[in-house]
C-alpha positions in Angstrom: -26.2 13.5 11.2 -25.4 11.6 8.0 -22.9 8.8 8.9 -20.2 7.4 6.6 -21.0 4.3 4.6 -20.2 1.1 6.4 -16.7 0.0 5.6 -15.4 3.5 4.9 -13.7 5.9 7.2 -12.2 9.3 7.4 -8.4 9.5 7.6 -7.9 12.3 10.1 -5.2 14.9 10.0 -3.4 13.3 13.0 -3.2 10.1 10.9 -2.3 11.5 7.5 1.3 12.1 8.5 1.7 8.3 8.6 0.1 7.9 5.2 2.3 10.6 3.7 5.4 8.9 5.2 4.4 5.6 3.5 3.6 7.2 0.2 6.9 9.1 0.2 8.7 5.9 1.0 7.0 4.1 -1.9 8.0 6.8 -4.3 11.6 7.0 -3.0 12.3 3.2 -3.0 10.4 2.3 -6.2 12.1 5.1 -8.1 15.4 3.6 -7.0 14.4 0.5 -9.0 13.4 2.5 -12.1 9.6 2.4 -11.6 7.4 5.3 -12.7 4.0 6.2 -11.2 0.9 5.3 -13.2 -2.5 6.8 -12.2 -5.5 4.8 -13.5 -9.3 5.6 -13.3 -11.1 4.5 -10.1 -13.8 2.8 -12.2 -13.6 0.7 -15.3 -15.7 -1.6 -17.4 -16.9 -4.6 -15.4 -15.7 -6.9 -18.1 -12.1 -5.8 -17.4 -12.0 -7.3 -13.9 -14.2 -10.3 -14.8 -11.7 -11.2 -17.5 -8.5 -10.4 -15.6 -9.3 -11.4 -12.0 -11.4 -14.4 -12.9 -15.1 -15.0 -13.0 -15.0 -17.7 -10.3 -13.0 -15.7 -7.8 -14.7 -14.3 -4.7 -13.8 -10.8 -5.8 -15.8 -11.0 -9.0 -18.6 -13.2 -7.7 -19.2 -11.5 -4.3 -17.2 -8.4 -3.6 -17.2 -6.0 -6.6 -19.2 -2.8 -6.6 -20.9 -2.9 -9.9 -23.3 -0.3 -11.3 -24.8 0.8 -14.6 -24.0 4.3 -15.9 -26.6 6.5 -17.5 -25.8 4.9 -20.9 -26.5 1.5 -19.5 -22.9 0.3 -19.5 -21.9 -2.0 -16.6 -19.0 -0.4 -14.7 -17.2 -1.4 -11.5 -15.1 0.4 -8.9 -11.7 -1.1 -9.2 -11.2 -4.0 -6.6 -7.5 -4.3 -7.3 -4.8 -2.5 -9.4 -3.2 -5.0 -11.8 -6.1 -5.3 -14.3 -6.1 -1.5 -14.8 -2.3 -1.4 -15.2 -2.5 -4.2 -17.9 -5.3 -2.4 -19.7 -3.2 0.9 -19.7 -0.1 -1.1 -20.8 -2.1 -2.3 -23.9 -4.0 0.9 -24.6 -0.8 3.0 -24.7 1.4 0.6 -26.7 3.9 -0.1 -24.0 4.5 -3.6 -25.3 6.7 -1.9 -27.9 8.8 -0.3 -25.1 9.8 -3.2 -22.9 10.8 -3.5 -20.2 7.9 -1.4 -18.7 7.8 -0.8 -15.0 5.0 1.1 -13.2 3.7 1.6 -9.7 0.4 2.9 -8.3 -1.0 4.3 -5.1 -4.7 4.7 -4.6 -8.1 3.5 -3.3 -9.7 0.1 -4.1 -13.2 -1.2 -3.3 -14.5 -4.5 -2.2 -17.8 -5.5 -0.5 -16.1 -7.4 2.4 -17.0 -7.7 6.1 -15.3 -4.7 7.7 -12.9 -5.3 10.5 -9.8 -3.6 12.0 -7.4 -2.7 9.2 -9.8 -3.9 6.5 -12.4 -1.7 4.9 -14.7 -1.6 1.9 -12.8 1.4 0.6 -9.1 0.5 1.2 -5.8 1.7 -0.2 -3.1 -0.2 -2.0 0.4 0.6 -3.3 1.7 -1.8 -5.9 4.0 -2.3 -8.8 4.0 -4.2 -12.1 6.9 -5.2 -14.4 6.4 -6.3 -18.0 9.0 -7.9 -20.3 11.6 -9.9 -18.3 10.7 -13.6 -18.0 13.5 -15.0 -16.0 13.8 -15.5 -12.2 16.2 -12.5 -12.0 13.2 -10.1 -12.4 11.3 -12.0 -9.7 14.2 -11.7 -7.3 14.6 -8.0 -8.0 11.0 -7.2 -7.2 11.2 -9.2 -4.0 14.3 -7.3 -3.0 12.4 -4.0 -3.6 9.5 -5.1 -1.4 11.8 -6.1 1.4 13.8 -2.9 1.1 10.7 -0.8 1.3 9.3 -2.6 4.3 12.6 -2.4 6.2 12.8 1.3 5.5 9.4 1.9 7.0 10.4 0.2 10.2 9.6 -3.5 9.8 13.2 -4.9 9.7 13.5 -8.0 11.8 9.7 -8.8 11.7 9.4 -10.0 8.1 8.9 -13.5 6.6 9.1 -14.0 2.8 7.0 -17.0 1.6 7.4 -18.2 -2.0 5.8 -20.9 -4.1 5.4 -21.9 -7.8 2.0 -22.3 -9.3 3.3 -23.8 -12.5 2.3 -22.8 -16.1 -0.3 -23.9 -18.7 2.0 -26.7 -19.6 2.1 -28.5 -16.3 -0.9 -27.1 -14.3 -3.7 -29.0 -16.2 -2.3 -32.4 -15.3 -1.8 -31.3 -11.7 -5.3 -29.8 -11.6 -6.7 -33.2 -12.5 -4.7 -35.0 -9.8 -5.8 -32.3 -7.2 -9.5 -32.6 -8.2 -9.3 -36.4 -7.8 -7.7 -36.1 -4.4 -10.3 -33.6 -3.2 -13.3 -35.5 -4.6 -12.4 -38.3 -2.3 -12.8 -35.9 0.7 -15.6 -33.8 -0.8 -18.2 -34.4 2.0 -15.6 -33.1 4.5 -15.0 -29.8 2.6 -16.8 -26.6 3.6 -19.6 -25.4 1.3 -17.4 -22.8 -0.4 -14.7 -25.4 -1.2 -17.3 -27.8 -2.6 -18.4 -25.1 -5.0 -14.8 -24.4 -5.9 -13.7 -28.0 -6.3 -14.2 -28.2 -10.1 -14.2 -24.5 -11.0 -11.1 -23.4 -9.1 -9.6 -26.3 -7.1 -6.4 -24.4 -6.3 -8.5 -22.1 -4.0 -9.3 -25.0 -1.8 -5.6 -25.1 -0.8 -5.7 -21.8 1.1 -9.2 -22.1 2.7 -9.0 -21.1 6.4 -11.6 -23.8 7.5 -9.8 -26.2 9.8 -11.2 -29.3 8.1 -10.3 -28.0 4.6 -6.8 -27.1 5.8 -6.2 -30.7 6.9 -7.4 -32.1 3.6 -5.3 -29.6 1.7 -2.2 -30.5 3.7 -2.5 -34.1 2.4 -3.4 -33.1 -1.2 -0.9 -33.2 -4.1 1.3 -30.0 -4.2 2.1 -28.2 -7.4 5.8 -28.1 -6.5 6.0 -31.9 -7.0 4.4 -31.6 -10.5 6.3 -28.7 -12.1 7.5 -29.1 -15.7 11.2 -28.8 -16.3 11.0 -25.1 -17.3 9.0 -24.1 -14.2 11.2 -26.1 -11.9 14.3 -24.4 -13.4 12.7 -21.0 -12.9 11.8 -21.7 -9.2 15.3 -23.1 -8.6 16.8 -19.9 -10.2 14.7 -17.7 -8.0 15.8 -19.4 -4.8 19.5 -19.1 -6.0 19.1 -15.4 -6.6 17.5 -14.8 -3.2 20.3 -16.8 -1.6 22.9 -14.6 -3.3 21.1 -11.5 -2.0 20.9 -12.9 1.5 17.1 -12.7 1.5 15.7 -15.4 3.8 12.6 -17.1 2.6 10.3 -20.0 3.3 8.9 -22.3 0.6 5.1 -22.6 1.3 3.4 -25.1 -1.1 0.0 -24.2 0.3 0.1 -20.6 -0.9 -1.9 -20.2 -4.1 -3.1 -16.5 -4.0 -6.7 -15.6 -4.6 -6.6 -14.5 -8.3 -6.8 -16.7 -11.4 -4.1 -14.9 -13.4 -1.0 -16.0 -11.4 1.6 -18.4 -13.0 4.9 -19.7 -11.7 6.1 -17.5 -8.9 3.7 -16.5 -6.1 4.8 -14.8 -2.9 3.7 -13.2 0.3 5.6 -11.1 2.9 4.2 -11.4 6.4 5.1 -9.6 9.6 4.6 -10.5 13.3 4.6 -6.9 14.3 0.8 -6.9 14.5 0.8 -10.0 16.9 -0.1 -12.9 14.7 1.4 -13.4 11.3 -0.1 -10.9 9.0 0.4 -10.4 5.2 1.6 -6.9 4.3 2.6 -7.5 0.6 1.6 -10.2 -1.9 1.8 -10.9 -5.6 3.3 -13.1 -8.3 3.9 -13.7 -11.9 1.2 -13.5 -14.5 2.8 -14.3 -17.9 -0.5 -15.1 -19.7 -2.6 -12.1 -18.6 -1.6 -9.7 -21.4 -2.9 -12.0 -24.1 -6.1 -12.8 -22.0 -6.7 -9.0 -22.0 -6.4 -8.7 -25.7 -2.7 -8.4 -26.4 -1.5 -9.8 -29.7 1.6 -11.3 -28.2 2.3 -12.8 -24.8 4.3 -10.6 -22.5 5.8 -12.0 -19.3 4.9 -9.9 -16.2 5.1 -9.9 -12.4 3.6 -7.6 -9.8 2.4 -7.2 -6.2 0.3 -5.0 -3.9 0.5 -3.8 -0.3 -2.4 -2.7 1.9 -1.7 0.8 3.3 -4.2 0.5 6.1 -2.3 -2.4 7.6 1.0 -0.6 7.2 -0.5 2.6 8.8 -1.5 0.5 11.8 2.1 -0.7 12.2 3.3 2.9 12.1 0.8 3.9 14.7 2.2 1.2 17.0 5.7 2.8 16.4 4.1 6.1 17.5 4.8 7.8 14.1 2.2 10.6 14.0 1.6 14.1 12.9 4.7 16.3 12.9 4.4 19.1 15.5 4.4 22.7 14.4 7.7 24.6 14.5 6.2 27.8 15.8 3.1 28.9 17.7 2.6 32.6 17.0 0.5 34.8 19.3 -0.4 38.3 18.2 -1.8 40.2 21.1 -3.1 43.8 21.1 -4.5 46.2 18.5 -5.1 45.6 14.8 -1.5 46.8 13.9 0.0 44.1 16.2 -2.3 41.4 14.6 -1.4 42.5 11.1 2.3 42.5 11.8 1.8 39.0 13.4 0.3 37.8 10.1 3.2 39.3 8.2 5.7 37.5 10.5 3.8 34.2 10.2 4.0 34.4 6.3 7.8 35.2 6.5 8.4 32.1 8.7 6.3 29.9 6.4 8.3 31.3 3.4 11.4 30.1 5.2 10.0 26.5 5.3 8.7 26.6 8.9 5.4 25.2 10.0 3.4 27.9 11.9 0.2 27.7 13.9 -1.2 31.2 14.5 -3.6 32.1 17.3 -6.3 33.4 15.0 -9.0 33.3 17.6 -7.2 35.7 19.9 -7.5 35.5 23.6 -5.3 36.6 26.5 -1.6 36.1 26.5 -2.0 33.4 29.2 -4.6 31.5 27.1 -2.5 31.6 24.0 0.7 30.4 25.8 -1.3 27.5 27.1 -2.3 26.7 23.5 1.4 27.1 22.5 2.4 24.4 25.0 -0.3 22.0 23.8 0.7 22.5 20.2 4.1 20.8 20.7 5.8 23.6 19.0 9.5 24.0 19.6 9.2 27.8 19.5 6.6 30.4 20.4 6.5 33.9 18.9 4.8 36.7 20.7 3.9 40.0 19.0 2.4 42.8 21.0 1.9 46.5 20.2 5.5 47.3 21.2 7.0 44.6 19.0 4.8 45.7 16.1 6.0 49.3 16.4 9.6 48.2 16.4 9.2 45.6 13.7 10.4 42.9 16.1 9.2 39.6 17.6 9.7 38.0 21.0 11.0 34.4 20.2 10.9 31.8 23.0 12.6 28.4 22.9 9.9 26.2 24.6 12.5 23.5 25.5 15.4 25.6 26.7 13.2 28.3 28.3 15.2 31.1 26.7 13.8 34.1 24.8 15.1 36.9 22.6 13.7 40.0 21.0 14.7 39.9 17.3 13.8 41.1 13.9 11.9 38.6 11.7 15.1 37.8 9.7 17.1 37.3 12.9 14.4 35.0 14.3 14.4 32.9 11.2 18.2 32.6 11.3 18.2 31.5 14.9 15.6 28.8 14.4 17.3 27.5 11.3 20.7 27.2 13.0 19.3 25.5 16.1 
């Protein structure tokens, strides 16, 4: 048999109820904050991600799926959502309609080492806001993330971590101080961090290598080198979060893995999976629109959430496929089976979920299947019921049954 590609998986019918629950919650909560859904292509020009995400990032250097199309153009499967949203923002002239708020749900692709909850084809939901530049916008988007996560059952397990990464005014001087501090410890850095030291020194700060973590802990922090404007922005964000009653932790070691972030960066973690695990992350990227070809700078902020990890959390809460409402067994001649099909369609038209015993079998066998289905009701139609245009409706929980017309059966189930 042909096997699925390593790092990909089928999302089975018993699991999709959790995914639908998450997607419905995304749409419901994000709509409350005036975000509209944007659907972008799964593949784009490779240049888009190299320019937006950063040529020195692991995503661009090691993880993107890149291929040449039949015309010889280099294309890439999207590794993240923000770059495509910014491209669409510019292509469609939304810079003339600020503020612009959009969210997305869909698959992303990265050539990573597969592990539980992490795949090479994975799914994200995220949102981007263009226009507002003050900390009020940052606080609103953080409030939306927390509200969503609480609504899907993670209340009481969340930790919001925030940091400021500065701006083009204050980051260059800090970058030089950081490089100088890291150069003094360069032999003790891992190979990856030695390569990053001069190209992208901020990435050294969130390396998971124990030796690098110790060095990063003693290195200069961006929070101590913010310009007056960035410091005021970060102070305003904390003030707004305090007003909302949103608890947070300032984490000066959090830098995020993408080059385009400026000022506010954040992660939301949960301990519901055991160890602390990030379920949402993002930040502000005020310079990305011009880097992507925009004529004027447009402040922006966004985030993404991994749906696989959230689906695992729902599985722990035993949120699964909804059981059917009715198991319908039509036993007997062709007329009984035909009437059974008619009854099933009538129940479905009334909004009920119906599993019909299409493979036939004895009454005993079909009732056994009805019990396994988890259905609240079973409906039996034999030759006598078909002749009288009636059904035998049984409440599987209360062990009661009635002989009724289709309309009466619908009314009884609806009123229960």
